[in-house]
N, C-alpha and C positions, 0 to 999 in steps of 0.2 A: 941719686940719679936724676938727672933732669930729662923730663919727657919732651918729645918733639910736638910742637903745637900743630894742630890741624890746619889745613889750608882754608882759605876763605870760602872755597866752593863747597865746604862741608855744609854750609847752610842751604845749598842749592838742591841738596838731596831731599826728595819728597817721599814720604811714606804713604801717600794717598793711593787709593784704588786705581788711579788713572796711570800712574807713573811706573810703578814696580821697581823704582830706583832706590838703591840703598848706598850707604857710605860705610865702608870698613876700613879703618886705619887710614883715613883721608883719601880713600880711593872710591871714586863713584862707579857703580856697576849696575847693570840690568839684572835683576834676579827673578826671571820668569818663573823658575821652578818652585820658588818659595813665595810666589806672588800672592798667593792666598793668605800666607802668614800675615802680610801686609795689607790684607783686605782688598786685594785687586780683584776686580770682577772677572770671572771666567766665562768665556764664550764656547759653549758646548758643541755648537755646529758652525764650522767655518764654511766660508764661501770662496769662490776663486778671486774676488775682488779684495779680500782681506790682505793685509800687508805683514810681512815679517822683516826682521832686521838683519841685514847681510853685510859682510865686509867685501867691498869692491876691490878685488886684487888687481883689477886693471886701471884703478884710478887712485893710486897711492894708498890702498888699504883704508879708504874712507868708509865710514859706516853709512849704509844707505838702506832703503826700504825697497822691498820686491813683493809684488802680489803673489798669492799662491798659484795663480794661473801661470805666471811666468816661471816660478819654480818647478811646477809640474811639467812644463814644456820642456825644461832642461833636463829633467829626470827621464822624460819619455824618449828623448833622442830622436833617432830616425826610425819611424815605424817599420820601414822596410828590413831594418836589421835587428831591431829590439823587439818588434811585435807589440810595443806599447804605444798608446796615443793618449793625449790629454784632451778632455772636454770639460771646459769651465773648471779647471783645477782638479778634475777627477781622472785618475789614471786608469786606463782600461787595456785589457789584452785584446789586440786587433789581429787575429790571425789572417783575416781576409786580405789585409793590405801588406802582409809580410811578403818579402821576395819568395816566390814559389819555388820549391824544389821539384822539378818536373820528373826526375827519376830517382826518388829516395832509394837508399840502399839499406840493408839490415843493420848496419853499424850507426846510422843516423839515430839521433836522440830525441826524445819527447819529454815534456815535464809531467810528472805525476806527483800526486799527493800521497806520501807514505805517513800515516799516523800523524797528520798535520804538518809534515815537513815537506817542502818541495824538493824533489830529487830528479835526476836525469836517468832515463832508461832507455836502451836501444830498441829499435823497432823490433828486432828478433826476439828479444826478451819480453817485450810488451805483447808480441804475438802469441806467446805461450799461454799466459792466463786468458787472453782473449779467446784463443782457440779452445780452451777448456770451457769457458762459458758457452761458446757456441755449440761445442760438441755435446755438452749436458750429459745425459746418461745414453751411453752407446745403445743399450737394449731398446730405447725408445726413438732415439734420434738417427741412429744408423751412421753417426759421425764419430771420428776419433781424432785426437790431437797428438802429433809427434813433433816436438821442437818448434812448436808455433804453426806447423803445417797441418790444416784441416784435411782429413781424408775420409771418403766414404768407407765404411766398414760394414758390409752387409753381413759378414760372417757373425759378428757380434750381436746382431739385432735379434729381437724376440721373433720366432718363426711362425708363419701362418700356415697351418696344416690344410685348411680348406679356403683358399682365396675366393672372393666373391667377384662377379664381373664388374662391380662398382669400385673395387679397390683401385688404388692410384699407384702408378710408377713414375719415375723421373725420366724425362726424355729432353733432348736439346733440339730446339727448332730454331734455326737461323741464328745460332750462337746464343740463344736465350734458354735457360732452363725452364721447363713447364711441366705440369702434371698430366697424366694421361690415364684414363680408365682402362682396365683390362679389356673391355669390350672394344673400345676404339683402337687399342694397340693390337688386338687380334685382327681388326680389318686391315691395318697396314701390313701386318705380317702376312695375312692371308693373300693380299694383292702381290706381295713380293714372291711368295711361294708359287702362287698361280701363274705368274709371268703373264704371257700373252695367251689367252684361251684358244687363239687359232693355232698355236703350236704345241701348247701343253696339254690342252683338253681339260684343264682345271679352272674353275671359276670360284669367286668368293662373294659371299652374300652375308653381310654383318659378322665377319670373322669365320664364317663356316665355309670350308672347302668342299666343292662338289665336283665330281668327275663328269665332264661332258663327253659322252661316248659318241664322238663324231668320227666319221671316216678318216679325217685327216690326222687324228690323234692315235689311231691304232697302228700297230706294227704291220709291216707289209705281209707278213706271214699269216696274220689273222684276217686279212682282207681277201684272200685267195680261196677258192672252192672249186669242187668238181661235181658235175652232174652226169649220170651215166644211165643208158637205156638202150634198147635194142630197136634197130630199124630192119625192116624185112622186105625182101624183093619177091617173097612167095606170092602165089595166086591168092587174090582177094585179101592181101595184107599190105599192099602198097598204099601208103596214105600220108597225110600230113598231120604231124604230131606237134602239139604246142607244149613247150616246157615253161612254166610260169615261175616267176621269182618274186618273193615278198619285198625285196629291196632291189634299189638300183644296181645294176651290174653291167660290166663290159665283157663281152665274149672275146677272149684273147686267142683261143686255139680250139680247133675241133679235131678230135682224133678219132680214128676208126680201127677196128681189128675184126677180121672175117670170123664169124662163129659158125657159119654153114657155108660150104663152098659155093662160089658164085657160078651160076649157070653160064654155059658157053653161049657163042653166037653174038652177044652184045654186052657192053658195059652197063652197070647199074649206076645211078647217081643219087646223091642225097643233097638236095638244094636247101640252104639255110638263110634265114633273114629274120628281121623284127617286124613289128607291125607296119613299119613304113614301106618295107620291101626287101628284096633279096641282097644279101651281103656280097660285096666284092671280094673275090678270092674266098668264098664261102660255100663252095661245091666240093663234096667228097665223091671221088670217082672210084668205084670198085670195078676193076678190070675183069672182063670175062674169064672164067676158069680159074680165078685166084682161089688158092686153097686156103685151109684153116689157119688162123694166126697171122695172115699177111695184114701189115699195118699200113694206115694211111694218115695224113696230117696236113691240115690247111690252117691259115691264119687269116680270118675275115678283117677287112680294113674299113668297111663302111657298114651302116645299118646293123652294127653289132653292139649297140648300147641298148639295154632293156630297162625301162623305167620300172619303179615300184609297182608290183602287182601286174606288171606286163608279161609279155611272153616272147620267146624265141622259137621260131618254127623250123621243122625239118620235114622235107618232102621226099619220099623215096619213089624212084621210077626206073623200070627196066622192061624192055619189050619182051624178052624171053624170060619168064618167071624162073626165080630159083636163087636162093642164097639169103644170108642174113649178116648184118654187121653191127657189132657193139659200138655205140657211139659215146664218146666222153666230151663234155663241153667244159672247158677250163675258163673260169671267169674271176673277175676281180670286183669286189664291192667298190662303187663309185659314188663319190660325194654328189 
């Protein structure tokens, strides 16, 4: 059998360390993978300016060289869609310049490393392990995770049987979660409970509620009172009597009831007033010859306010002596 002679270019193949060219059955080829066998020098650290051999499909499949930077740019594509960019032949993930997803949904995917292998995972599934990490131990964190949703779970936390004033609770202030001590929380709660001291009668100091017993805060029934005493028209018993009050009051009504028949001939009068003077409509008139249990009633309209520790006076007068009247002063505590 006659062998086929090798072509003339057989002699062009060079096994030097610079060419990496080999000839096999008269076919010249670049053998990079076995270059070390032919003692070709290896470059351990490539740079972007280094070139590689490529087949130009756009130019009749002619072999050409291309720098690593050019190859990297081709691989990177458009950073807006690939999230990859090239810097001097180095490919990097560039999330910042990727087209933004303004409203991602739970089915969108992100890239994760699973045992050294890149895999896609939905946001919903990613939220589950993240939620578990954030929740940690419910007894200490007060958080729990259900299908990726983090929830506050107070029931599962370790209970404090004797909380201290410096202990903290979570509050929302202007849409921002902040911590607040029990002392400061008590102040705000106290202010809310106290409301307006002018109407509620309750005030708050450092979280402690205090009842301010002011006239305006008491029920109307608690403000009213009655003072009773006897005025006489008897001989040597006609006089001015002062009734003192330890608090400010307003005399609303003066009632009288005959306790001893009024002597004939003329009427008896009981004139009332405060330290300023006589009250308008403040005179009780006992008609001559009125019998026992006859009643009288007047409502003073001026000089009927008595200041604290002040007095309201009553003066009895009758030309013809005889008779007694039980007087009742109906008053209201006044602010």
